[in-house]
Each structure stands twice: as C-alpha cells, then as structure tokens.
C-alpha positions in Angstrom: 85.3 -82.2 176.4 82.3 -82.1 178.8 79.0 -83.3 177.6 75.4 -82.8 178.7 73.9 -85.7 180.6 72.0 -88.1 178.3 68.6 -87.4 179.8 69.0 -83.6 179.2 70.4 -83.6 175.7 69.6 -80.8 173.3 67.5 -81.5 170.1 69.3 -83.2 167.3 70.9 -80.8 164.9 69.4 -80.4 161.5 70.9 -78.8 158.4 68.3 -76.0 158.4 64.6 -75.2 158.9 63.0 -77.0 156.0 59.7 -75.1 156.4 61.3 -71.6 156.3 64.3 -72.4 154.1 66.7 -71.0 156.7 70.2 -72.4 156.7 71.8 -73.7 159.9 74.0 -71.1 161.5 77.2 -71.5 163.5 79.7 -69.0 164.9 81.7 -67.8 167.9 80.2 -65.3 170.3 82.4 -63.4 172.7 80.9 -62.5 176.1 82.8 -59.5 177.5 82.4 -56.8 180.1 84.0 -55.4 183.2 84.3 -57.5 186.3 81.2 -58.6 188.2 78.5 -57.7 185.7 77.3 -61.3 185.3 79.1 -62.7 182.3 79.5 -66.2 183.7 76.0 -66.3 185.0 74.8 -65.3 181.5 76.9 -68.0 179.9 75.5 -70.7 182.2 72.0 -69.5 181.6 72.4 -69.5 177.8 74.0 -72.9 177.7 71.7 -74.5 180.3 74.6 -75.9 182.5 76.9 -74.5 185.1 80.2 -74.6 183.3 81.6 -71.3 184.4 82.0 -70.5 188.1 80.2 -67.6 189.7 80.3 -65.5 192.8 79.5 -62.0 193.9 83.2 -61.1 194.0 84.8 -59.6 190.8 87.5 -61.4 189.0 86.0 -64.8 189.7 86.6 -65.9 186.1 90.3 -66.2 185.2 90.2 -68.4 182.2 88.7 -68.3 178.7 85.9 -70.9 178.7 83.7 -72.0 175.7 80.1 -72.7 176.3 78.3 -74.6 173.4 74.5 -74.2 172.7 73.1 -76.3 169.9 69.5 -76.0 168.7 67.7 -76.9 165.4 68.4 -73.3 164.4 72.2 -73.3 164.8 75.1 -73.6 167.2 76.4 -70.8 169.3 80.0 -71.1 170.6 80.1 -68.7 173.5 83.4 -67.5 174.7 83.3 -66.4 178.4 86.3 -64.2 179.3 87.7 -62.7 182.5 86.5 -59.3 183.4 88.9 -56.7 181.9 91.2 -55.7 184.8 92.1 -52.0 185.1 92.8 -51.7 188.9 95.3 -54.4 189.9 98.6 -55.1 188.3 100.3 -58.5 188.3 101.4 -61.1 185.7 98.2 -62.9 186.3 96.1 -59.8 185.6 98.2 -59.2 182.4 97.4 -62.7 181.2 93.7 -62.3 182.0 93.6 -59.1 180.0 95.4 -60.8 177.1 92.7 -63.5 177.2 90.1 -60.8 176.7 91.9 -59.3 173.8 92.6 -62.6 172.1 88.9 -63.7 172.5 87.9 -60.9 170.1 89.8 -62.5 167.2 87.8 -64.6 164.8 84.6 -63.7 166.5 81.3 -63.4 164.7 79.3 -61.6 167.3 80.2 -59.8 170.6 77.8 -59.6 173.5 79.0 -56.9 175.9 77.4 -57.3 179.3 76.6 -54.1 181.2 74.8 -53.4 184.5 71.5 -51.7 184.2 71.6 -48.0 185.2 75.5 -48.0 185.4 78.0 -46.9 182.8 81.4 -46.8 184.4 84.9 -45.9 183.2 85.7 -49.6 183.3 82.7 -50.2 181.0 84.0 -47.6 178.6 87.4 -49.2 178.6 85.9 -52.5 177.5 83.8 -50.8 174.8 87.0 -49.1 173.5 88.5 -52.6 172.9 85.7 -53.8 170.7 86.3 -54.0 166.9 84.1 -51.9 164.7 83.6 -54.6 162.1 81.9 -57.1 164.4 78.2 -56.8 165.4 78.0 -55.8 169.1 74.9 -56.6 171.1 74.5 -54.9 174.5 73.1 -57.2 177.1 71.9 -54.8 179.9 71.9 -57.2 182.8 70.3 -57.1 186.3 67.3 -55.2 185.1 65.2 -57.0 187.8 67.1 -55.1 190.5 66.0 -51.6 189.2 63.3 -50.1 191.3 62.4 -47.5 188.7 62.3 -49.2 185.3 61.6 -45.9 183.6 65.3 -45.0 184.2 66.2 -47.5 181.5 65.2 -45.1 178.7 67.8 -42.4 179.5 70.3 -45.1 180.2 69.7 -46.7 176.7 70.2 -43.2 175.2 73.4 -42.7 177.0 74.6 -46.2 176.0 73.7 -45.6 172.4 75.8 -42.5 172.3 79.0 -44.6 173.0 78.8 -46.7 169.7 76.4 -48.1 167.1 75.1 -51.3 168.7 73.5 -54.1 166.6 70.9 -54.4 169.4 70.3 -53.4 173.0 68.5 -56.1 175.0 67.5 -55.7 178.7 67.9 -59.0 180.5 68.2 -60.7 183.9 70.7 -63.6 183.6 70.0 -64.6 187.2 66.2 -64.8 186.6 66.4 -66.0 182.9 64.4 -63.0 181.8 64.4 -62.1 178.1 67.2 -64.5 177.3 65.2 -65.9 174.4 65.2 -62.4 172.9 69.0 -62.3 173.4 69.4 -65.7 171.8 67.3 -64.6 168.8 69.4 -61.4 168.3 72.6 -63.5 168.4 71.4 -66.3 166.1 70.2 -63.7 163.6 73.8 -62.4 163.2 75.7 -65.7 163.0 76.9 -66.9 159.6 75.5 -69.9 157.9 77.7 -73.0 158.5 77.9 -76.5 159.9 78.2 -77.2 163.6 81.7 -77.5 164.9 80.8 -79.6 168.0 78.6 -82.6 168.6 75.0 -81.9 169.8 75.6 -83.0 173.4 78.8 -81.1 174.0 78.5 -78.1 176.3 82.1 -76.9 176.7 85.6 -77.3 175.4 86.9 -77.7 178.9 87.6 -81.2 180.4 86.5 -82.5 183.8 89.9 -81.9 185.3 89.6 -78.1 184.6 86.0 -78.0 185.8 86.9 -79.8 189.1 89.6 -77.1 189.8 87.1 -74.3 189.1 84.4 -75.7 191.3 86.9 -75.8 194.2 87.9 -72.2 193.5 84.3 -71.1 193.3 83.6 -72.3 196.9 86.6 -70.4 198.1 85.4 -67.2 196.5 81.9 -67.7 197.9 83.0 -68.6 201.5 85.8 -66.2 202.2 86.4 -62.4 202.5 87.6 -59.9 200.0 91.4 -60.6 200.2 91.9 -64.3 200.4 90.2 -65.5 197.2 92.4 -63.4 195.0 95.5 -64.9 196.6 94.5 -68.5 195.9 94.6 -70.8 192.9 93.8 -74.5 192.5 95.9 -77.2 190.8 94.7 -80.8 190.1 97.4 -83.2 191.2 95.7 -86.3 189.9 92.4 -87.2 188.3 91.5 -90.9 187.9 88.2 -92.1 186.4 87.1 -95.7 186.8 83.5 -96.7 186.1 81.3 -94.0 187.7 83.9 -93.0 190.3 86.3 -90.1 189.9 89.2 -89.8 192.3 90.5 -86.3 192.5 93.5 -84.9 194.4 93.9 -81.1 194.4 96.1 -78.5 195.9 95.0 -75.0 196.8 97.9 -72.5 196.6 97.8 -69.4 198.8 100.1 -66.4 199.1 100.5 -66.2 202.9 100.5 -68.6 205.9 97.7 -66.5 207.4 95.6 -67.1 204.3 96.2 -70.8 204.7 95.0 -70.7 208.3 91.8 -68.8 207.2 91.2 -71.3 204.4 91.7 -74.4 206.4 89.7 -73.2 209.4 89.7 -74.7 212.9 90.3 -78.4 212.8 90.2 -78.2 209.0 86.4 -77.8 209.1 86.2 -74.8 206.7 88.2 -76.5 203.9 86.3 -79.7 204.5 82.9 -77.9 204.0 84.1 -76.2 200.8 85.5 -79.4 199.4 82.2 -81.2 200.2 80.2 -78.5 198.4 82.5 -78.7 195.4 82.3 -82.5 195.3 78.5 -82.4 195.2 78.6 -79.9 192.3 81.0 -82.2 190.5 78.8 -85.2 191.0 75.8 -83.3 189.5 77.7 -82.2 186.5 79.7 -85.3 185.9 76.8 -87.7 186.6 78.8 -90.0 188.9 80.5 -90.4 192.3 83.5 -88.3 193.2 86.2 -88.8 195.9 87.8 -85.5 196.5 90.9 -84.7 198.6 92.1 -81.1 198.9 95.4 -79.9 200.4 96.4 -76.2 201.1 100.0 -75.1 200.4 101.7 -71.7 200.8 103.3 -70.5 197.6 104.3 -66.8 198.0 104.1 -64.6 194.9 102.5 -67.3 192.7 100.5 -64.6 190.8 103.7 -63.1 189.5 105.5 -66.5 189.0 105.7 -67.4 185.3 106.4 -71.0 186.0 103.5 -71.3 188.4 101.1 -69.6 186.1 102.1 -71.9 183.3 101.6 -74.9 185.6 98.2 -73.7 186.6 97.1 -73.1 183.0 96.9 -69.3 183.0 
C-alpha cells in the first residue's frame, strides 16, 4: 500500500462535520471512458499524486488502480480502469475489458470521462455498459482546448439525450479546472460510512507495481505508435533497505526489431528511459532508487495466458 509523504499528508479524518451535522461519507467511484480521454490524468489530479501513468497514446492504462482521497468530508475510493477496447483483439484486450466491467460492481458513483465536443461510437459503447441504478456523473474533459466555448451547450444537449446523468461537469484534468466542483458532486452522492483506508494512504497498489508502471510510462512517452503496445514490464526483484530500493526489471517485447528500437544505439535510449523512471520513483517513494532494466524478446506475450498471469493482467 503506497502512502502520501508525511509532509504532504491530508487532513485527519473526522466522523462528520460537527457544525453542519453532516455524516462522514465513504464509497467507491469508478472512473470510466474510452481510451485517451484523460481518465488517469483525472485520477492523479483528484488524489493529488501521480499513481496512474499517463501518455498521449491510448491504452496506456492496463490495470485496475485504486486512488484514495481522504478529506474531513469523506473518503473517495477512485477506481481507474483501462479504456474500453473496441478496436484490437487479443487476450490482453479481453482481460482489460473484463477489468472495466468488473469495476462497475459494488460501485456507489460512476464518473464517465468524455472529451469536450466529441461523442464517438466508442463513447456510446461505454455509456451502454453503465448500470442504470448507479448515479453517473459526466466529466466533460479538455474544455480548455475548445476555441469556441459556446459549442458546449449543444454538446451538453446531445450528451443529455443519451441517458439521465446525475450531473454534467465541464473540467480540465490537466489544468485542475473545476475539479472542486466535480469532487463536490461526487461526495454529495456517496453513502454515509466509515473510512476504509488510513488517512495517508493514496492507492491500494504497492511500490513494486508502481515501479513497473513508471518504466512502462516512459516507453509509451518515448516511442512511436507500434512499440509501446508490444511491450510489458515485469519486476524481477525489489529490495528495500533503509532509504534505498534496489529494483531489477525486465521489459518484454514482441519482436527483435522492437528490442533494437527500445534499447537504442549503445543502450542509450533505454538508459534515458530508466533514468527518468528512477527519478519519478524517488519522488513518489521518498528515497533513493537503484534501477536496472533488461529487454527481452517474448513473441506473442499478449496472447500467452501464462505470461499475462505472471505480469498481473
């Protein structure tokens, strides 16, 4: 379980707002949407820590990740999910789509993330998955990128025609715009209940998982369209002594040509990506990190049940 650094801890939880008589609220909130609409960026912004990796390429998120936000008002347990995959078929894609469907069980609120001004068939496919008995809040993201803000009104009308939303909130996850409004809408719909996690916990994922994700993020950000989707990262060993973490990782690729692109001339490309990942780990973990990364060809890993089990998919 990863925790927020001591100097940046959230306020101590209270049982309720004594002045207003409001009870403490706690519940699970699923963040769903098609690929590349900003789900992970939104999760990180809401929690206040970078626990879910991001890039401009779709399908960056492959795992179900919990982000925990605790305030005096309540505790939101955000469930970040992979983008629902409708284009590519593999055992990996099937498991990612299953993670989306399973995340909708025992959920108190759903936040569906949409891109301002766009309502695609992929968006409609996600909306069709959402249960009618759970409040759904539409977070209309990337509003800051719209040149003509007046176009939002007909877009909201089009969106409202697809289902009965509990609220529609225009936001910019990247710019932290109107996220307080979104938090308020979410908290208002959570049930009364005690916190399930300690005040300083920010995710259910351990450092081993976060280390592998930070390496994969650098691959997604550094390389072209094809190579990132043919890679995955396994942590071979993770040793923690004092403030030093020694991490040995393997990047699996589908083809020898991908390995060459990943490693780069003289190993410089992989070294640069590993260095960037190590620095991110040190900031999040609050200590020194020794990181060694190897690249190995494993053809067909995305359709190999044993490999997917080993990599935690």
